[in-house]
N, C-alpha and C positions, 0 to 999 in steps of 0.2 A: 184414714193410713189403714191398712190391712197387713195383719198379723196369719202368716201361714207356716205350721211348722213343719220340717220335711225328712228329719230323724230326730231319733233318742237313742244316748247310749245306754244298753242294757244293764250297766255296771256301776253308773251314776245317773246325775240329775241332767248331763249334759242333753243337750240339744239345738241340732241345726235347724235355721227358719229364713224364711225371706219376709220385711216389712218393707210396705210398698206403698212411698207417697208421689205426689206429684211433683216430685223432683229425682227420682228416680229410687231404684230399690237398693236397698241392706241388706246385704246376705250377714246374718250372724253366725255365730257369737262375732261381734264386732269390738273394734278397738276406736276412739272418735279420736285425733288431733285436737289438742287444744288452741284455738284461737281467739282467744279472751277478747282482743280490742279488734278485731274484723282481721286479725293477720297471726296464721301461724309461726311465731318467731322465725326468721332467717329463710320462711322457705317460699319460695315461690309457687303460686296457684298453680303452674302448669306442672310442677315436680310434683305436688302434692295429686294430681290427679295421672300422670306419666308414671313417677317411680314411687311413689308412697301407694299409690294405686287406693289411697282413701277414698271409702264411699259418702262418708260426712264427718263434717267438722262441727265444732262446738263455738259458739262465742258466748261473750259475758253480759247480763241485760246491764249490772252494777258500770259496767267501764263501757259499755258503748253508752250505756246513758251521759256519762261526762265526757267522755270524747270517742265520736262525732260529735255525740247529742242526735238525738232522734226527731231532730227538726230537720237535719242533715241527709239521715238515712232515707225520709222520708221523701223529699225532694229525688235523692237519688232511684228512689221506687224499692227500696229495701236492702236488706245488705246482701240480697246473693249480685243484685246488680252491681251495689257498689264496690266489691273485692273482687267480683268476677268469677265466684265460685256458682255452679248451675244445678250442682247436686244439692242433696239435703242438709239442713242445719239443724241446731239443737241448739237453744239458747238455757244456762241456767238463770235463774231470776234473781239471783244477788242474793240467796242465803246463807253462802257460805260466807258473803264479805259480812254478812251480820257477825260470823261468829268469828272473823279474821279479824274487825276492826273493831275492836272491843274499846279501845278505850277514845273511839271518835262515834260513836254511835248510843244510844238509849231505845230499846225495845218497848213499846208500849201494846195496849189491843187495836189502836187502828192502825198500826206498824210500826216501823223502823226510819228514828230519827237519826240522821248521821253527817258528820263533815267529809267534805271532797278529802282522798288526801294527796288533788294534786292545788289545790287552792286554799282548802278551807270553806268553801260554802257549803250552808245548809241544803240538806233534801231530807224528803219523805219517800219511802216504799209504802205503800198499803196494798193489800192482797189484790185489788182492782186496777190501780196504775202502772203493777208489772205486768200486767193482761195488754193494758193497751200500748204499755211501752213494746210488748212482745209482740203486739200486732205489730205495731209500725216497723220495727226490726224486719219482721215476715220469716221469722224461722218455722222450719214446717215441725218442730217439737219443741212447744213450751214448757216449763217447768214452773209449779205452783210454789210460791212463796212460804217457807219455811225459816226455824231456828234451828242451824246447825251446834247442837251444844258440844261443850270442850269434853277431853277426858282428861284427868277422872270428873266424872260430875253429880253432884250430889240427888241423890234418889226423885226429894221432894221438887229440887228446881225443874230436874229432867221431864217429871208429871208433868210438871206445868206448863214448860216448854212444851211438848208433845200436845198436850189438849189446844196450847193455843196455836201450835201450828195445823192441828185438823179447823178451829174455829176458822182460821185464815182459808183454810183450802176450800170452804164451806162458802163463803165470802168470793174467790177464787174462781172458782164453778161458774157459779152464779153470772159474774161479767164474762167470765170466757162466753157461755151460752145467749149472752144477752149481746153478746158484739158481732159483728160480721167481720170475716176477713179482708185486709186490706190491698191486696195486688191479684186476688183474683185466683189464687190455687188454696187446698186445704192447709190447714193448722191443727194441730192436735195438741191435750193438754195435758202432761203428767202430775200427779199427785207423789209427795214425799214421804217413805216410812219413816220414822223417826223413834225417839224412846230409848238413845246411849246405849248402853250393855246392860240393860235390867230386863231379863226375857219376859217377865207381864207385860213389863211396858211397850215393848217389839211388839209381843203378841197382839194387844190391842190397837196400836197403831195399824198393823198389818190388815186386822179386821177391820177395820175403817176405812183405811184405804181401797181395800176390796170392795167394800160397799159402794162403793162411787161410782163403782162400772165408767170407769176412764179410760181409752182407749191403750194405756199402756202403763206402769208404773214402777216406781225410783226408789232408789235405799241408800237412805241419807245419813250421815251424822257417822260415819266409819272412816277408818285409815286418818283417825286425828290424834293418835296417838297408845290407840288401847292394845293390848297382844294379839296378836294374827289369831292366835287360836280362839280366841273369843272373837274377833271379827267373823271368821268362820262360823261358828257357831250361833252368831246373829242372821247370816246369810241365813244358814240350814232352816233355823226357826222360822222368818219371815218367808222364806220359798214354800214352805210348807200351805202359806193360808193365802198367799198371792194368788191371781188364777193361772191356770197352766199357760190358757189359751190367749196370755199376753204379753206382748218384751218386757220384760225385768232388765232396768237401768241401778249398775253400782257405780252410785257418783264417786270420780275422785279415785279412783283403786284403779293400776298402782304400779307394784314390779311386775313383771313376767310373770312369777311364781302365784302371786299373790290373783293374776289374771286367770290362769291357767286352774289354781285353784276354787275361782269365783264360777268359771265355766262347769266345771265337776258339779258345781252347788244351786247348776240352774240358772244361771244369769247368762243372759243374753249381749247386753253394752255395757262398755266401761269407755272412761276416759281419764287424762291423769298429764299433768306436766314433766312429767319424771323423764318420758326420752328424750324432748328437745331441752330441756334443765339442763339435765345429766349429759347431753350431749355436747351443750353450749361450755362446758368446763370437762370436757375430756374422758367421758365415760362412757364407754362405747358398749352395748346388748351385743354378745354374738350366742350362736346354738351352742356353743361348749362351756360357755362364762364369759365375764364380766371383763373388761382392759379397760385400764386407765392408761390412754395412749401420749400423755405425756412421761411415762418412764419411760428412762434412756435404755431400757432393754430392748426398745422396740428402732432403735437408731438406724437399726442394720437390717431390719427385717424389711424384705422387698413384697412378702406374701400380700394377700385380700386382708381385712381385716376380720372375715369372719372364717374362722380354721377350715372349715367343710369349702371354703370357695364359692358360699353363697354371695354371688353380687350384686347387694342390697343397694348400693351405687354404683358407678361407671367405674367398671375394674381397673383404672388405670391408677386407681389410687390405692396406693401402697401404704403402710402399716406406717414403713419410714417417712413418705411423704406426709403423710396428716399430723404424726407428731413432727415433723419439722413446718409443720403452719399453726401449731400448735404455741410452739417453743419462742417461733417467729414474732407470733401476735397477729399473726393474717387472718380476716375474718373470714377468708373462707374455709378456714379448719372446722370452729363452729357449724359453719352452714354444712358441711360435707359431715361432719359428726350427727346432726341432727335428722337429717335425712337419711345416714344408716340407720337411727335406732327407731325411727317412726317406718321405715321399711319392715326394720325388724319387728316390730310389733304387729302390724300389718299381716307378716309373715308368717309369725305364730300364730294367731288366732285363724287365718286362712289353714294353717296345717291341721286347729284341731278341728275346725269345722270338716277338713275332709277326713280325718279319721272317726269323727261322730257317722259320719253319711259310711264309711266304708265298716263302722261297726269294732273298731279296735283302737277309741280312745284313750280307756282307763290306762290301757299296756301301755301306747304311745305316752301318754303322760309321763307313768311310773319311770321312763324311761329317762325323757328327756329332763324330768325336775330335778335331778341332783346335779344335773350341767348349767343350768342358767343363772345360779348363785356363786357357783366358783370361780374364784378370782384367775385370771392367769394370767 
């Protein structure tokens, strides 16, 4: 993997760059649609490529390990061939599921023992076997196994968890460096900064992760309930330490506002289920604010979803028609809304990149930010 910075904003830490992988280039800042179980929900691969214009998607090792299983993915020739996506893929190692499945898992030094949310079967994830599983999945960017602590979190627990994540990282790096790629293309391995919302722990973790000299780095354990100001503070603290010449991935974040604020603080890569999850529930993001398409006020509104006429999906779809689909419980409604939201997110990071290159990112950001959370 190669990372080349092409422009920097002179009033913030925002930068525009290109990540080069064997499955293609990724122009940053970038948003990655979440395709947890080998599919971005309700979105065809063709639409992801042509309409959404996604450059990279995300899969999840926990879910893919349970269904369809790594043996199926190996037989298919890897996830790219299994789902027909021929561009880059990033896989989360399952660390977030360690956090979210608190009732059915046990964290130990050797790894995480858990029960499947599908059938209750017992499983073990270790730093080593999640490397093996991601080799079989065939992602371009693999994530280290970590523990994502909740918020609020006791300081001593956060400290112990961070050190466990670091020990797991060293084991994972050793496994990664001593195993071969499976399908003939290069893979890379990102460590994850943890430490909850404690400044000294975040600083220690960022220094530890940076010292491992991997090709990219991630920031985890944020957007789990902490105030956004605290999240932004942690990002700023960590990004002072993480290498400037490597991509930075903020995991699981977030709203359009969060993304622009993250870009301003030096983040290159984002993912979140929000555009598709909210879209399936009738919440649409636009350049002028947020629309609840189920509201009766849109019943006779035949204009495009975006007030500025930005056609994120086929222009034949009006607000009135989309509302009709939702209130009629037609499956096409959530599909269109998901496409719209994903395209909007990719448009937003694309605009951010353009303004970084043109030298007026901060001015543009300050103009658009108040609109992004406004309820239309």
